[in-house]
N, C-alpha and C positions, 0 to 999 in steps of 0.2 A: 941692824938692817931688818932682821926678821921682826923685831919689836915694832919698828915703824910700819912695816907691811901689815902686821896684825891690827895696829891702830887704824890704818886706812880702811881695812876690810870691815872693822867694827863700825866705823863712821858711815861707811856705805850702807851697811845693814840697817843701822839706826835711821839713816836718811830714808832708806826704802820703806821701813816701817812707818815713819812719819808721813811719807807721801800716801801710803795705803790708808792710814788712819784719816788723813785729810780728805782723800777722795771718798772714803766711806762716810765720813761726817757730812761731806757735801751732798752725797747721794741721799743719805738719811734725811738731811735737812730739806732737800728738794722734794723728797717723797712726802715728808710731813706737811710741807706747804701745799703740795698738790692734793694730798688727802684732805686737808683742812678746807681748801677751796671746793673740792668735790662735796665734802660734807655740808658746807655752807650752801652750796648750790642746791643740794637735796632738801635742806631745811627750807630754803626759799621756795622751792617747788611745792613742798608739802604745805607750806603756809599759804601759797596761792590756791592750792586745792581746797584747803579748809575754808578760805575766803569765798571760793566759788561755790562750795557746798552751802555755806551760810546764805549766800546771795540767792541761790536756787530755792532754799527753804523760805526766805523772805518773800520771794515771788509767789510761792504756793499759798502763803498766808494772804497776800494781796488779792489773789484770785478768789479765795474763799470769802474774804471780806467784801469784795465787790459784788459777789453773787447774793448777798443778803441786803434786804431793804433796810434793815436795822443792824448795824455792825455788831457782831458778837464781841463783847468787851474782853473775853479771855483771848480771842484771836488777836485783837489789837495789842493787848499787853504782851503776848508772846512775840509778836512781830517786832515790837519796840525793844524787847530784850535781845533779839537777834541783831538789830541794828547797833545797839550799844556794844555787843560783843564784837561786831565787825569793826567798829571804830577803835575799840581797844586793841584788836589784833593788828590793825594797820601800824600802830606805833610801838608794838611789842618787839622785844629783842628776838633775834633768830637763834634760839637755844633749844636744846632738846626738852628741857624741863618746861620751858614756857610753852612750846608747841604742844607738849603732852597735856598740859592743863587745858589748853583751848580745845584740843580734841575731845577731852573728857566732857567739857561743857557742851560741845557740839553734839556728842552722842546723847547727852541728857536732853538737850533741846529737840533732837530728832525724835526721841521716844515720846516726849511731850507732844510734839506736832502730830505724830501718828494718832495719839489718843484724842487730841482736840479736833482734828479733821474728821476722824471717825464719828465723834459725837456730833459735829456740825452736819455731816452727811445724814446721820440718823434723824436729826431734827428737821432737816430739809425734806427728807422723805416723808416724815409724818405730816408736815404742812402740805405737801403735794397730795398725799392720800386724803387729807381733810378737804382740800379744795376739790379733788375729784369726786368725793362723796357729795359735796354741796352741789356741784355742777350736775351730777347724775340725778339728784333729787329734783332739781329745777326742771330738767328735761322731762322727767316722768310726769311731774305735775302740769307742765305746759301742755302735754298731750290731752289733758282733760279740761282745759280752760278755753275761754274765748278771748284771752288777751291778745293784743297785737304784738308783732315782732318788736316794735319800738319799746313797749313796756318790758318785754323779756330782756332786752338789752339794758334797760335802765336798772332792772333788778340785779342783773349780772354785774353791772358796774358797782352798784351798792354793795353787793356781796364781796367784790374784789377789795373795796375800800376797808371793810371791816374783817376781812379774812385773817385768820390767825390771831385775832384780838379776842379778849374775853368779853365779847358783846353778843347779846342775843340777836340772831339774824332772821327776821321774817322773810319768807319768800312766797311768791305766788299771791301777793296781796291784791285783793279785789273788793270793790264796793258796788252795791246795787240796791234798788228799791225792792220792797217786798209787800205783797198783799197778805194780810193775816186773816185766815178764815176762823169762824167760831170754833171749829174743831181743833184749831191750833196749827193747821196746815199752812205752810208758807209758799207763796207763788211769786217768783221773781217778776219784776216789771220794770220797764224803762219809762213809764209815765209818772210824772210828778204828782198829778192829781189823784192817782190811784194808789200811791205808795202810803202804807200805814207806818212803816218804819224803814230805816236804812240798815242794811246788814253789811258788816265788814268781816271778811274772812282772810286768813293767812295760815301759813305753816311755819312754825318755829323750827328752824333747821338744827340738826345735831351739831354741837360744838364741844369738843373734848376739854376745852379750857374753862368751861363753866361747870360748877358743882351742881349736883342734883338738889332739888328742893323747890320751895315756893319762889316764883319769879313774877315780875310785873312789867308790863309795857304800857306806855301812854298812847292812846289813840286820839287823833285830832281829825275831825271832819269839818271842813269849811264849805259853806253853801255859796251859791253864785253871788250873794250879796256880801261876801267876805265876812260872814258871821260864823263863829264856832258853835256848832250844834251840841246837843247832849247836856251834860251838867255845866259845861263852860266854866270850869274852875281853873285856878292858877296854881302853879308850883314853881319855886325859885331854885335854880341851880347856879350857885356862884354869881356869875355875871349875866345869867340868862333867865328870863321868865317865860314859862310855857303855859299856854292856854290849852286845856285838853277837854275832849268830849267824854272820855271814860278811861278808867284804869282797868286793863285786862290782866287779871291775876290767875295764875295756873300753876300746877305742880309739874315742874320740869324734871324729867328723868333721863336727861342726856341722850335723847333720841328724838326723831322727827315727831312733832306734835301739831295736829290740826286745831285751830282756834277760830271761833266765830263769835262776834258780838253784835248787839243791836244798838242803834243810835236813834233817838227820837227828836222831834222838833217841839219847841216850847209851845207853839200855837197849833200843833198838830198838822201843819201844812208844810209842803216842800216846794221850793221855788224851781221853776224850769231853768235849766242851764247846767254848767259844769261844776261838779263837786270835787274837791280835793281831799285826799285821804293821806295823812302822814302818821307814821308809827315811830315812836321814840323809845330807846332804851336809856333811861336817865335823860340826860340832855342831848344825847346823840341821835340824830335822825338816821334810822336804819332801814326804812322802806317808805316808798311814796307811790301813789297812783292817782288817776282821775277817772271819773265816769260821768255820763250825761243823763239827765232826766228830761224828757221832752214834755 
């Protein structure tokens, strides 16, 4: 009888232990599943954050690229790498190792972006300072000239077109007739019949993109009969032929330089009417103006 009772108690104890183990296993399993879901949710959240950071980075590149008239190739290439990383991240597995690799790549791209944008800002500032220097020079020269507002606007537009390019930029271009005394003294005149020569003057503006040394500009003066005065020789640039009156050669030292040249007429006479003056750097028209001889 006692033996049967002992067996019953042992069975109850074993059953109790089994129930406890089962409940413990169930609790552990539930906790593991819950932790896995929580962990996966955290990975998804971190993945979304990395994706958002990459998207913001791409937008910063888009803004920097849109502010440049000529897109910086390094900025474009960096933005494309970010887009490729975003595309890869979208289809990647939600694992710690995978997300860590993407975070490392993001940090590297972030460091690269800081350097590229800093370099881009520096270049933009240099261009702004160069433009400001040219504008300031134009204003100062305009105070000493008799050019009209329309001509100043025209020169400003021409300066804007070639700004930042490695092209010589003449400003304050003017042409007029002169009377030449025996003493060599020159007297400006607006009368065609009294003009011995035509004088063309301009200032070559400072441009940091051009090296110091000998430089040349082609000056073209066209009379009211549409004839090119001076030597009237031709030079060919690829698909363009230029008739010029003279070649103005000077020593450019990367600072503002005043230049004046004389143009003569083959028959020694000058027609009444409007004269056109064009200045070319190579085949590029860099300055133009008109004046009238009565």
